[in-house]
PDB file as gemmi writes it, atoms N, CA and C in Angstrom:
CRYST1    1.000    1.000    1.000  90.00  90.00  90.00 P 1                      
ATOM      1  N   MET A   1     124.712  75.532  67.663  1.00  0.00           N  
ATOM      2  CA  MET A   1     124.103  75.792  68.801  1.00  0.00           C  
ATOM      3  C   MET A   1     123.892  77.528  68.585  1.00  0.00           C  
ATOM      4  N   SER A   2     125.200  78.286  68.402  1.00  0.00           N  
ATOM      5  CA  SER A   2     125.514  79.464  68.446  1.00  0.00           C  
ATOM      6  C   SER A   2     124.571  80.132  67.038  1.00  0.00           C  
ATOM      7  N   ASP A   3     124.369  79.418  65.877  1.00  0.00           N  
ATOM      8  CA  ASP A   3     123.710  79.541  64.963  1.00  0.00           C  
ATOM      9  C   ASP A   3     122.567  80.207  65.382  1.00  0.00           C  
ATOM     10  N   ARG A   4     121.840  79.518  66.171  1.00  0.00           N  
ATOM     11  CA  ARG A   4     120.322  79.670  66.504  1.00  0.00           C  
ATOM     12  C   ARG A   4     119.542  80.819  67.814  1.00  0.00           C  
ATOM     13  N   SER A   5     121.201  80.848  68.266  1.00  0.00           N  
ATOM     14  CA  SER A   5     120.763  82.418  69.319  1.00  0.00           C  
ATOM     15  C   SER A   5     120.691  83.567  69.031  1.00  0.00           C  
ATOM     16  N   LEU A   6     119.683  84.304  69.772  1.00  0.00           N  
ATOM     17  CA  LEU A   6     119.581  86.123  69.200  1.00  0.00           C  
ATOM     18  C   LEU A   6     120.493  86.561  69.536  1.00  0.00           C  
ATOM     19  N   ARG A   7     120.963  87.419  69.174  1.00  0.00           N  
ATOM     20  CA  ARG A   7     122.224  88.276  69.823  1.00  0.00           C  
ATOM     21  C   ARG A   7     121.746  89.711  69.665  1.00  0.00           C  
ATOM     22  N   GLY A   8     122.161  90.337  70.446  1.00  0.00           N  
ATOM     23  CA  GLY A   8     122.273  92.082  70.548  1.00  0.00           C  
ATOM     24  C   GLY A   8     121.227  92.296  71.492  1.00  0.00           C  
ATOM     25  N   MET A   9     119.884  91.670  71.746  1.00  0.00           N  
ATOM     26  CA  MET A   9     119.608  91.974  72.957  1.00  0.00           C  
ATOM     27  C   MET A   9     118.573  91.428  73.425  1.00  0.00           C  
ATOM     28  N   ARG A  10     118.254  91.611  75.035  1.00  0.00           N  
ATOM     29  CA  ARG A  10     117.314  90.509  75.957  1.00  0.00           C  
ATOM     30  C   ARG A  10     115.622  90.708  75.203  1.00  0.00           C  
ATOM     31  N   LEU A  11     115.290  89.708  74.873  1.00  0.00           N  
ATOM     32  CA  LEU A  11     113.934  89.647  74.321  1.00  0.00           C  
ATOM     33  C   LEU A  11     112.808  90.189  75.621  1.00  0.00           C  
ATOM     34  N   GLY A  12     111.866  91.230  75.418  1.00  0.00           N  
ATOM     35  CA  GLY A  12     110.859  91.102  76.609  1.00  0.00           C  
ATOM     36  C   GLY A  12     111.568  91.966  77.767  1.00  0.00           C  
ATOM     37  N   SER A  13     112.579  92.535  77.581  1.00  0.00           N  
ATOM     38  CA  SER A  13     113.004  93.372  79.152  1.00  0.00           C  
ATOM     39  C   SER A  13     113.654  94.899  78.750  1.00  0.00           C  
ATOM     40  N   GLN A  14     113.652  95.127  77.204  1.00  0.00           N  
ATOM     41  CA  GLN A  14     114.107  96.174  76.953  1.00  0.00           C  
ATOM     42  C   GLN A  14     113.042  96.684  75.621  1.00  0.00           C  
ATOM     43  N   SER A  15     112.952  98.434  75.644  1.00  0.00           N  
ATOM     44  CA  SER A  15     111.978  98.504  74.617  1.00  0.00           C  
ATOM     45  C   SER A  15     112.962  99.862  73.423  1.00  0.00           C  
ATOM     46  N   MET A  16     112.759  99.230  72.303  1.00  0.00           N  
ATOM     47  CA  MET A  16     112.953 100.454  71.726  1.00  0.00           C  
ATOM     48  C   MET A  16     112.814 101.621  71.634  1.00  0.00           C  
ATOM     49  N   GLU A  17     112.025 101.920  72.228  1.00  0.00           N  
ATOM     50  CA  GLU A  17     110.984 103.130  72.340  1.00  0.00           C  
ATOM     51  C   GLU A  17     112.093 104.185  73.230  1.00  0.00           C  
ATOM     52  N   THR A  18     112.291 105.571  72.849  1.00  0.00           N  
ATOM     53  CA  THR A  18     113.120 106.306  73.698  1.00  0.00           C  
ATOM     54  C   THR A  18     112.390 107.321  74.856  1.00  0.00           C  
ATOM     55  N   GLU A  19     112.608 107.774  75.644  1.00  0.00           N  
ATOM     56  CA  GLU A  19     111.654 108.715  75.807  1.00  0.00           C  
ATOM     57  C   GLU A  19     111.944 110.175  76.215  1.00  0.00           C  
ATOM     58  N   ALA A  20     112.546 110.618  74.912  1.00  0.00           N  
ATOM     59  CA  ALA A  20     112.897 112.217  73.929  1.00  0.00           C  
ATOM     60  C   ALA A  20     111.487 112.252  73.757  1.00  0.00           C  
ATOM     61  N   GLY A  21     111.121 113.322  73.966  1.00  0.00           N  
ATOM     62  CA  GLY A  21     109.910 113.966  73.975  1.00  0.00           C  
ATOM     63  C   GLY A  21     108.618 113.899  74.667  1.00  0.00           C  
ATOM     64  N   VAL A  22     108.719 112.541  75.451  1.00  0.00           N  
ATOM     65  CA  VAL A  22     107.412 112.391  76.370  1.00  0.00           C  
ATOM     66  C   VAL A  22     107.941 112.751  77.627  1.00  0.00           C  
ATOM     67  N   GLU A  23     106.224 113.890  77.938  1.00  0.00           N  
ATOM     68  CA  GLU A  23     106.175 114.212  79.118  1.00  0.00           C  
ATOM     69  C   GLU A  23     105.579 113.467  79.934  1.00  0.00           C  
ATOM     70  N   PRO A  24     105.960 113.290  81.792  1.00  0.00           N  
ATOM     71  CA  PRO A  24     104.730 112.859  82.316  1.00  0.00           C  
ATOM     72  C   PRO A  24     103.670 113.444  82.581  1.00  0.00           C  
ATOM     73  N   ALA A  25     102.780 113.165  83.150  1.00  0.00           N  
ATOM     74  CA  ALA A  25     101.485 114.024  83.421  1.00  0.00           C  
ATOM     75  C   ALA A  25     101.679 114.446  84.832  1.00  0.00           C  
ATOM     76  N   PRO A  26     100.915 115.668  84.405  1.00  0.00           N  
ATOM     77  CA  PRO A  26     101.256 116.801  85.542  1.00  0.00           C  
ATOM     78  C   PRO A  26     101.042 116.183  87.077  1.00  0.00           C  
ATOM     79  N   ARG A  27     101.751 116.616  88.268  1.00  0.00           N  
ATOM     80  CA  ARG A  27     101.182 115.845  89.414  1.00  0.00           C  
ATOM     81  C   ARG A  27     101.475 116.960  90.496  1.00  0.00           C  
ATOM     82  N   GLN A  28     100.998 116.560  91.660  1.00  0.00           N  
ATOM     83  CA  GLN A  28     101.476 117.513  92.685  1.00  0.00           C  
ATOM     84  C   GLN A  28     101.790 116.775  93.962  1.00  0.00           C  
ATOM     85  N   ARG A  29     102.584 117.684  94.712  1.00  0.00           N  
ATOM     86  CA  ARG A  29     103.226 117.430  95.869  1.00  0.00           C  
ATOM     87  C   ARG A  29     102.736 117.785  97.076  1.00  0.00           C  
ATOM     88  N   VAL A  30     102.249 116.803  97.875  1.00  0.00           N  
ATOM     89  CA  VAL A  30     101.042 117.116  99.239  1.00  0.00           C  
ATOM     90  C   VAL A  30     101.872 116.725 100.633  1.00  0.00           C  
ATOM     91  N   GLU A  31     101.497 117.843 101.199  1.00  0.00           N  
ATOM     92  CA  GLU A  31     102.198 117.444 102.847  1.00  0.00           C  
ATOM     93  C   GLU A  31     101.384 116.940 103.441  1.00  0.00           C  
ATOM     94  N   TYR A  32     101.325 116.182 104.453  1.00  0.00           N  
ATOM     95  CA  TYR A  32     100.705 116.051 105.723  1.00  0.00           C  
ATOM     96  C   TYR A  32     101.445 115.830 106.621  1.00  0.00           C  
ATOM     97  N   ARG A  33     100.684 116.008 108.288  1.00  0.00           N  
ATOM     98  CA  ARG A  33     101.807 116.036 109.251  1.00  0.00           C  
ATOM     99  C   ARG A  33     101.125 115.534 110.000  1.00  0.00           C  
ATOM    100  N   CYS A  34     101.598 114.792 111.138  1.00  0.00           N  
ATOM    101  CA  CYS A  34     101.196 113.449 112.532  1.00  0.00           C  
ATOM    102  C   CYS A  34     101.234 114.665 113.732  1.00  0.00           C  
ATOM    103  N   LYS A  35     100.574 114.042 114.291  1.00  0.00           N  
ATOM    104  CA  LYS A  35     100.589 115.159 115.830  1.00  0.00           C  
ATOM    105  C   LYS A  35     101.513 115.431 116.549  1.00  0.00           C  
ATOM    106  N   ASP A  36     103.066 114.362 116.303  1.00  0.00           N  
ATOM    107  CA  ASP A  36     103.984 113.969 116.636  1.00  0.00           C  
ATOM    108  C   ASP A  36     105.075 115.357 115.766  1.00  0.00           C  
ATOM    109  N   GLY A  37     104.381 115.482 114.573  1.00  0.00           N  
ATOM    110  CA  GLY A  37     105.745 116.595 113.913  1.00  0.00           C  
ATOM    111  C   GLY A  37     105.947 115.977 112.866  1.00  0.00           C  
ATOM    112  N   GLU A  38     106.019 114.647 112.574  1.00  0.00           N  
ATOM    113  CA  GLU A  38     106.188 114.186 111.469  1.00  0.00           C  
ATOM    114  C   GLU A  38     106.033 114.272 110.418  1.00  0.00           C  
ATOM    115  N   ARG A  39     106.489 114.472 108.874  1.00  0.00           N  
ATOM    116  CA  ARG A  39     106.183 115.234 108.323  1.00  0.00           C  
ATOM    117  C   ARG A  39     106.077 114.389 106.920  1.00  0.00           C  
ATOM    118  N   VAL A  40     104.900 113.948 106.049  1.00  0.00           N  
ATOM    119  CA  VAL A  40     104.661 112.860 104.947  1.00  0.00           C  
ATOM    120  C   VAL A  40     104.536 113.603 103.640  1.00  0.00           C  
ATOM    121  N   PHE A  41     105.347 113.593 102.617  1.00  0.00           N  
ATOM    122  CA  PHE A  41     104.916 113.808 101.596  1.00  0.00           C  
ATOM    123  C   PHE A  41     104.251 113.098 100.714  1.00  0.00           C  
ATOM    124  N   VAL A  42     103.334 113.116  99.501  1.00  0.00           N  
ATOM    125  CA  VAL A  42     102.339 112.137  98.655  1.00  0.00           C  
ATOM    126  C   VAL A  42     102.745 112.903  97.803  1.00  0.00           C  
ATOM    127  N   THR A  43     102.625 112.050  96.873  1.00  0.00           N  
ATOM    128  CA  THR A  43     102.479 112.703  94.806  1.00  0.00           C  
ATOM    129  C   THR A  43     101.388 112.268  94.502  1.00  0.00           C  
ATOM    130  N   PHE A  44     100.018 113.007  93.871  1.00  0.00           N  
ATOM    131  CA  PHE A  44      99.340 112.980  93.217  1.00  0.00           C  
ATOM    132  C   PHE A  44      99.050 113.507  91.738  1.00  0.00           C  
ATOM    133  N   ALA A  45      98.165 112.776  90.839  1.00  0.00           N  
ATOM    134  CA  ALA A  45      97.840 113.646  89.795  1.00  0.00           C  
ATOM    135  C   ALA A  45      97.680 114.658  90.066  1.00  0.00           C  
ATOM    136  N   ALA A  46      97.400 115.811  89.147  1.00  0.00           N  
ATOM    137  CA  ALA A  46      96.852 116.716  89.141  1.00  0.00           C  
ATOM    138  C   ALA A  46      95.699 116.998  89.136  1.00  0.00           C  
ATOM    139  N   GLU A  47      95.029 116.351  88.778  1.00  0.00           N  
ATOM    140  CA  GLU A  47      93.380 116.233  88.838  1.00  0.00           C  
ATOM    141  C   GLU A  47      92.948 115.287  90.143  1.00  0.00           C  
ATOM    142  N   ALA A  48      94.047 114.957  90.631  1.00  0.00           N  
ATOM    143  CA  ALA A  48      93.125 113.781  91.953  1.00  0.00           C  
ATOM    144  C   ALA A  48      92.771 114.528  92.837  1.00  0.00           C  
ATOM    145  N   GLU A  49      91.328 113.793  93.556  1.00  0.00           N  
ATOM    146  CA  GLU A  49      91.230 114.608  94.700  1.00  0.00           C  
ATOM    147  C   GLU A  49      92.118 114.325  95.896  1.00  0.00           C  
ATOM    148  N   ILE A  50      92.268 114.888  96.306  1.00  0.00           N  
ATOM    149  CA  ILE A  50      93.213 114.918  97.906  1.00  0.00           C  
ATOM    150  C   ILE A  50      92.576 114.249  99.128  1.00  0.00           C  
ATOM    151  N   PRO A  51      92.840 113.051  99.511  1.00  0.00           N  
ATOM    152  CA  PRO A  51      91.973 113.101 101.020  1.00  0.00           C  
ATOM    153  C   PRO A  51      92.433 113.769 101.867  1.00  0.00           C  
ATOM    154  N   PRO A  52      91.928 114.060 103.036  1.00  0.00           N  
ATOM    155  CA  PRO A  52      92.080 114.902 104.173  1.00  0.00           C  
ATOM    156  C   PRO A  52      93.031 114.227 104.838  1.00  0.00           C  
ATOM    157  N   THR A  53      92.953 112.529 105.397  1.00  0.00           N  
ATOM    158  CA  THR A  53      94.189 112.021 105.859  1.00  0.00           C  
ATOM    159  C   THR A  53      94.576 111.311 105.334  1.00  0.00           C  
ATOM    160  N   TRP A  54      95.870 111.080 105.919  1.00  0.00           N  
ATOM    161  CA  TRP A  54      96.897 109.742 105.053  1.00  0.00           C  
ATOM    162  C   TRP A  54      97.286 108.804 106.561  1.00  0.00           C  
ATOM    163  N   VAL A  55      97.976 107.804 105.980  1.00  0.00           N  
ATOM    164  CA  VAL A  55      98.364 106.782 107.049  1.00  0.00           C  
ATOM    165  C   VAL A  55      99.840 106.887 106.234  1.00  0.00           C  
ATOM    166  N   SER A  56     100.797 106.841 107.519  1.00  0.00           N  
ATOM    167  CA  SER A  56     102.319 107.500 107.338  1.00  0.00           C  
ATOM    168  C   SER A  56     102.927 105.938 107.080  1.00  0.00           C  
ATOM    169  N   LYS A  57     103.597 105.635 106.352  1.00  0.00           N  
ATOM    170  CA  LYS A  57     104.691 104.242 106.827  1.00  0.00           C  
ATOM    171  C   LYS A  57     104.930 103.550 108.100  1.00  0.00           C  
ATOM    172  N   THR A  58     104.676 104.917 109.355  1.00  0.00           N  
ATOM    173  CA  THR A  58     104.919 104.128 110.690  1.00  0.00           C  
ATOM    174  C   THR A  58     103.677 104.148 111.105  1.00  0.00           C  
ATOM    175  N   GLY A  59     102.628 103.901 110.272  1.00  0.00           N  
ATOM    176  CA  GLY A  59     101.435 103.423 110.501  1.00  0.00           C  
ATOM    177  C   GLY A  59     100.641 104.404 111.456  1.00  0.00           C  
ATOM    178  N   LYS A  60     100.628 106.047 111.627  1.00  0.00           N  
ATOM    179  CA  LYS A  60     100.373 107.223 112.324  1.00  0.00           C  
ATOM    180  C   LYS A  60      99.696 107.839 111.519  1.00  0.00           C  
ATOM    181  N   GLU A  61      98.389 108.682 111.679  1.00  0.00           N  
ATOM    182  CA  GLU A  61      97.765 109.111 110.942  1.00  0.00           C  
ATOM    183  C   GLU A  61      97.821 110.723 110.733  1.00  0.00           C  
ATOM    184  N   ALA A  62      98.466 111.232 109.599  1.00  0.00           N  
ATOM    185  CA  ALA A  62      98.547 112.450 109.723  1.00  0.00           C  
ATOM    186  C   ALA A  62      97.681 113.038 108.780  1.00  0.00           C  
ATOM    187  N   LEU A  63      97.492 114.670 109.009  1.00  0.00           N  
ATOM    188  CA  LEU A  63      96.418 115.562 108.619  1.00  0.00           C  
ATOM    189  C   LEU A  63      97.288 115.899 107.474  1.00  0.00           C  
ATOM    190  N   LEU A  64      96.522 116.715 106.619  1.00  0.00           N  
ATOM    191  CA  LEU A  64      96.545 117.388 105.544  1.00  0.00           C  
ATOM    192  C   LEU A  64      97.055 118.935 106.057  1.00  0.00           C  
ATOM    193  N   VAL A  65      98.421 119.572 105.308  1.00  0.00           N  
ATOM    194  CA  VAL A  65      99.112 120.394 105.971  1.00  0.00           C  
ATOM    195  C   VAL A  65      97.982 121.706 105.378  1.00  0.00           C  
ATOM    196  N   ASP A  66      97.182 123.013 105.430  1.00  0.00           N  
ATOM    197  CA  ASP A  66      96.535 123.469 105.126  1.00  0.00           C  
ATOM    198  C   ASP A  66      95.822 123.329 104.148  1.00  0.00           C  
ATOM    199  N   GLY A  67      94.756 121.984 105.136  1.00  0.00           N  
ATOM    200  CA  GLY A  67      93.462 122.207 104.475  1.00  0.00           C  
ATOM    201  C   GLY A  67      92.605 121.571 105.369  1.00  0.00           C  
ATOM    202  N   GLU A  68      91.349 121.407 104.798  1.00  0.00           N  
ATOM    203  CA  GLU A  68      90.571 121.487 106.144  1.00  0.00           C  
ATOM    204  C   GLU A  68      90.466 120.222 106.853  1.00  0.00           C  
ATOM    205  N   LYS A  69      90.216 120.534 108.255  1.00  0.00           N  
ATOM    206  CA  LYS A  69      89.850 119.430 109.276  1.00  0.00           C  
ATOM    207  C   LYS A  69      88.642 118.011 108.601  1.00  0.00           C  
ATOM    208  N   PRO A  70      89.085 116.672 108.914  1.00  0.00           N  
ATOM    209  CA  PRO A  70      88.046 116.313 108.654  1.00  0.00           C  
ATOM    210  C   PRO A  70      87.232 116.235 109.231  1.00  0.00           C  
ATOM    211  N   VAL A  71      85.861 115.985 108.892  1.00  0.00           N  
ATOM    212  CA  VAL A  71      84.619 115.784 110.068  1.00  0.00           C  
ATOM    213  C   VAL A  71      84.110 114.660 110.396  1.00  0.00           C  
ATOM    214  N   PRO A  72      83.962 114.127 111.562  1.00  0.00           N  
ATOM    215  CA  PRO A  72      83.922 112.672 111.434  1.00  0.00           C  
ATOM    216  C   PRO A  72      82.166 112.613 111.202  1.00  0.00           C  
ATOM    217  N   GLY A  73      81.959 111.543 110.516  1.00  0.00           N  
ATOM    218  CA  GLY A  73      81.028 111.238 110.327  1.00  0.00           C  
ATOM    219  C   GLY A  73      79.784 110.457 111.092  1.00  0.00           C  
ATOM    220  N   ASN A  74      78.812 110.392 110.757  1.00  0.00           N  
ATOM    221  CA  ASN A  74      77.532 109.382 111.630  1.00  0.00           C  
ATOM    222  C   ASN A  74      77.551 108.116 111.227  1.00  0.00           C  
ATOM    223  N   GLU A  75      78.581 107.670 111.283  1.00  0.00           N  
ATOM    224  CA  GLU A  75      78.726 106.207 110.779  1.00  0.00           C  
ATOM    225  C   GLU A  75      78.361 105.311 112.050  1.00  0.00           C  
ATOM    226  N   LYS A  76      78.189 104.071 111.747  1.00  0.00           N  
ATOM    227  CA  LYS A  76      77.396 103.046 112.507  1.00  0.00           C  
ATOM    228  C   LYS A  76      79.015 102.662 112.945  1.00  0.00           C  
ATOM    229  N   PRO A  77      79.160 101.867 114.299  1.00  0.00           N  
ATOM    230  CA  PRO A  77      80.449 101.374 114.560  1.00  0.00           C  
ATOM    231  C   PRO A  77      80.397  99.957 113.719  1.00  0.00           C  
ATOM    232  N   VAL A  78      81.312  99.158 113.070  1.00  0.00           N  
ATOM    233  CA  VAL A  78      81.244  98.104 112.624  1.00  0.00           C  
ATOM    234  C   VAL A  78      81.106  96.935 113.408  1.00  0.00           C  
ATOM    235  N   ARG A  79      80.097  96.231 113.033  1.00  0.00           N  
ATOM    236  CA  ARG A  79      79.073  95.189 114.113  1.00  0.00           C  
ATOM    237  C   ARG A  79      80.285  93.976 113.780  1.00  0.00           C  
ATOM    238  N   THR A  80      80.682  93.190 114.247  1.00  0.00           N  
ATOM    239  CA  THR A  80      81.562  92.037 114.063  1.00  0.00           C  
ATOM    240  C   THR A  80      80.774  90.601 114.323  1.00  0.00           C  
ATOM    241  N   HIS A  81      81.114  89.479 113.678  1.00  0.00           N  
ATOM    242  CA  HIS A  81      80.234  88.254 114.446  1.00  0.00           C  
ATOM    243  C   HIS A  81      80.070  88.224 115.616  1.00  0.00           C  
ATOM    244  N   TRP A  82      81.257  88.286 116.344  1.00  0.00           N  
ATOM    245  CA  TRP A  82      81.287  87.961 117.967  1.00  0.00           C  
ATOM    246  C   TRP A  82      79.969  89.092 118.217  1.00  0.00           C  
ATOM    247  N   ASP A  83      80.037  90.065 118.217  1.00  0.00           N  
ATOM    248  CA  ASP A  83      78.593  91.258 118.652  1.00  0.00           C  
ATOM    249  C   ASP A  83      77.355  90.722 118.536  1.00  0.00           C  
ATOM    250  N   MET A  84      77.475  90.436 117.035  1.00  0.00           N  
ATOM    251  CA  MET A  84      76.109  89.888 116.874  1.00  0.00           C  
ATOM    252  C   MET A  84      75.353  88.682 117.591  1.00  0.00           C  
ATOM    253  N   LEU A  85      76.599  87.568 117.662  1.00  0.00           N  
ATOM    254  CA  LEU A  85      76.328  86.545 118.245  1.00  0.00           C  
ATOM    255  C   LEU A  85      75.935  86.720 119.862  1.00  0.00           C  
ATOM    256  N   LEU A  86      76.527  88.105 120.344  1.00  0.00           N  
ATOM    257  CA  LEU A  86      76.532  88.143 121.951  1.00  0.00           C  
ATOM    258  C   LEU A  86      75.089  88.913 121.862  1.00  0.00           C  
ATOM    259  N   GLU A  87      74.653  89.207 121.193  1.00  0.00           N  
ATOM    260  CA  GLU A  87      72.557  89.987 120.763  1.00  0.00           C  
ATOM    261  C   GLU A  87      72.013  88.552 120.972  1.00  0.00           C  
ATOM    262  N   ARG A  88      72.316  87.582 120.684  1.00  0.00           N  
ATOM    263  CA  ARG A  88      71.449  86.335 120.407  1.00  0.00           C  
ATOM    264  C   ARG A  88      71.892  85.331 122.036  1.00  0.00           C  
ATOM    265  N   ARG A  89      73.231  84.994 122.526  1.00  0.00           N  
ATOM    266  CA  ARG A  89      73.205  85.074 123.610  1.00  0.00           C  
ATOM    267  C   ARG A  89      74.173  85.370 124.796  1.00  0.00           C  
ATOM    268  N   SER A  90      73.776  84.440 125.897  1.00  0.00           N  
ATOM    269  CA  SER A  90      75.041  85.366 126.779  1.00  0.00           C  
ATOM    270  C   SER A  90      76.548  84.535 126.734  1.00  0.00           C  
ATOM    271  N   VAL A  91      77.325  85.391 127.593  1.00  0.00           N  
ATOM    272  CA  VAL A  91      78.935  84.173 127.479  1.00  0.00           C  
ATOM    273  C   VAL A  91      78.231  82.900 128.371  1.00  0.00           C  
ATOM    274  N   GLU A  92      77.819  83.075 129.218  1.00  0.00           N  
ATOM    275  CA  GLU A  92      77.759  81.783 130.327  1.00  0.00           C  
ATOM    276  C   GLU A  92      76.827  80.784 129.345  1.00  0.00           C  
ATOM    277  N   ASP A  93      75.631  80.762 128.472  1.00  0.00           N  
ATOM    278  CA  ASP A  93      75.122  80.284 127.035  1.00  0.00           C  
ATOM    279  C   ASP A  93      76.167  79.720 126.468  1.00  0.00           C  
ATOM    280  N   LEU A  94      77.255  80.741 125.934  1.00  0.00           N  
ATOM    281  CA  LEU A  94      77.851  80.180 124.836  1.00  0.00           C  
ATOM    282  C   LEU A  94      79.266  78.755 125.546  1.00  0.00           C  
ATOM    283  N   GLU A  95      79.642  79.369 126.669  1.00  0.00           N  
ATOM    284  CA  GLU A  95      80.698  78.504 127.409  1.00  0.00           C  
ATOM    285  C   GLU A  95      79.942  77.031 127.882  1.00  0.00           C  
ATOM    286  N   GLN A  96      78.429  76.633 127.821  1.00  0.00           N  
ATOM    287  CA  GLN A  96      77.951  75.714 128.176  1.00  0.00           C  
ATOM    288  C   GLN A  96      77.865  74.996 127.229  1.00  0.00           C  
ATOM    289  N   ILE A  97      77.589  75.689 125.786  1.00  0.00           N  
ATOM    290  CA  ILE A  97      77.221  75.124 123.926  1.00  0.00           C  
ATOM    291  C   ILE A  97      78.871  74.786 124.002  1.00  0.00           C  
ATOM    292  N   LEU A  98      80.141  74.918 124.314  1.00  0.00           N  
ATOM    293  CA  LEU A  98      81.398  75.072 123.783  1.00  0.00           C  
ATOM    294  C   LEU A  98      81.406  73.571 124.658  1.00  0.00           C  
ATOM    295  N   ALA A  99      81.447  73.505 125.930  1.00  0.00           N  
ATOM    296  CA  ALA A  99      81.458  72.238 126.749  1.00  0.00           C  
ATOM    297  C   ALA A  99      80.531  71.094 126.204  1.00  0.00           C  
ATOM    298  N   ASP A 100      79.476  71.113 125.767  1.00  0.00           N  
ATOM    299  CA  ASP A 100      78.383  70.193 125.503  1.00  0.00           C  
ATOM    300  C   ASP A 100      78.987  69.676 123.909  1.00  0.00           C  
ATOM    301  N   ARG A 101      79.575  70.637 123.293  1.00  0.00           N  
ATOM    302  CA  ARG A 101      80.023  70.414 121.959  1.00  0.00           C  
ATOM    303  C   ARG A 101      81.457  69.060 121.928  1.00  0.00           C  
ATOM    304  N   LEU A 102      82.077  69.735 122.941  1.00  0.00           N  
ATOM    305  CA  LEU A 102      83.472  69.403 123.264  1.00  0.00           C  
ATOM    306  C   LEU A 102      83.560  68.032 124.040  1.00  0.00           C  
ATOM    307  N   THR A 103      82.487  67.496 124.342  1.00  0.00           N  
ATOM    308  CA  THR A 103      82.107  66.577 125.305  1.00  0.00           C  
ATOM    309  C   THR A 103      81.741  65.295 124.378  1.00  0.00           C  
ATOM    310  N   LEU A 104      80.183  65.941 123.221  1.00  0.00           N  
ATOM    311  CA  LEU A 104      80.092  65.276 122.276  1.00  0.00           C  
ATOM    312  C   LEU A 104      81.293  64.625 121.346  1.00  0.00           C  
ATOM    313  N   LEU A 105      82.102  65.264 121.342  1.00  0.00           N  
ATOM    314  CA  LEU A 105      83.117  65.615 120.025  1.00  0.00           C  
ATOM    315  C   LEU A 105      83.856  64.117 120.660  1.00  0.00           C  
ATOM    316  N   ARG A 106      84.528  64.544 121.808  1.00  0.00           N  
ATOM    317  CA  ARG A 106      85.350  63.423 122.699  1.00  0.00           C  
ATOM    318  C   ARG A 106      84.799  62.149 122.584  1.00  0.00           C  
ATOM    319  N   GLU A 107      83.530  61.836 122.841  1.00  0.00           N  
ATOM    320  CA  GLU A 107      82.661  60.714 122.794  1.00  0.00           C  
ATOM    321  C   GLU A 107      82.604  59.847 121.397  1.00  0.00           C  
ATOM    322  N   ARG A 108      82.873  61.128 120.367  1.00  0.00           N  
ATOM    323  CA  ARG A 108      82.938  59.967 119.011  1.00  0.00           C  
ATOM    324  C   ARG A 108      84.229  60.027 118.858  1.00  0.00           C  
ATOM    325  N   ARG A 109      85.236  60.669 119.324  1.00  0.00           N  
ATOM    326  CA  ARG A 109      86.507  59.947 119.034  1.00  0.00           C  
ATOM    327  C   ARG A 109      86.758  58.562 119.879  1.00  0.00           C  
ATOM    328  N   GLY A 110      86.366  58.798 120.839  1.00  0.00           N  
ATOM    329  CA  GLY A 110      86.378  57.406 121.823  1.00  0.00           C  
ATOM    330  C   GLY A 110      86.786  57.980 123.030  1.00  0.00           C  
ATOM    331  N   GLU A 111      87.582  58.865 123.392  1.00  0.00           N  
ATOM    332  CA  GLU A 111      87.777  59.563 124.473  1.00  0.00           C  
ATOM    333  C   GLU A 111      87.272  59.830 125.612  1.00  0.00           C  
ATOM    334  N   LYS A 112      87.976  59.455 126.775  1.00  0.00           N  
ATOM    335  CA  LYS A 112      87.453  59.514 128.114  1.00  0.00           C  
ATOM    336  C   LYS A 112      87.078  60.721 128.358  1.00  0.00           C  
ATOM    337  N   THR A 113      85.784  61.120 129.282  1.00  0.00           N  
ATOM    338  CA  THR A 113      85.383  62.111 129.220  1.00  0.00           C  
ATOM    339  C   THR A 113      85.931  62.811 131.256  1.00  0.00           C  
ATOM    340  N   SER A 114      86.478  63.660 131.673  1.00  0.00           N  
ATOM    341  CA  SER A 114      86.834  63.767 133.266  1.00  0.00           C  
ATOM    342  C   SER A 114      85.676  64.349 133.802  1.00  0.00           C  
ATOM    343  N   ALA A 115      84.810  65.049 133.159  1.00  0.00           N  
ATOM    344  CA  ALA A 115      83.773  65.471 133.959  1.00  0.00           C  
ATOM    345  C   ALA A 115      82.479  64.137 134.266  1.00  0.00           C  
TER     346      ALA A 115                                                      
END                                                                             
């Protein structure tokens, strides 16, 4: 059995190439700051476009230090399915439809209805 084993190196886990003479891509370190003073450092490629805001690991929005303040866009708010449903029906209509469907479902299952 030992005749068949490969010795000297683990397959697929190591490379025979060295990192001698290899230069990493140019980078830039950018600082962001939250409203509460928390500092956030992010490393970008040198040619990357730097976003004006960044979300920190704690979930707070941080602004670029010495950068332009972000301009709020004229974007429409996101419409959810619930918003679109409320455009077509009132909450009272929806409650009545739900009650009717639950009654129908219970009748199909053979359950007794309390109403």
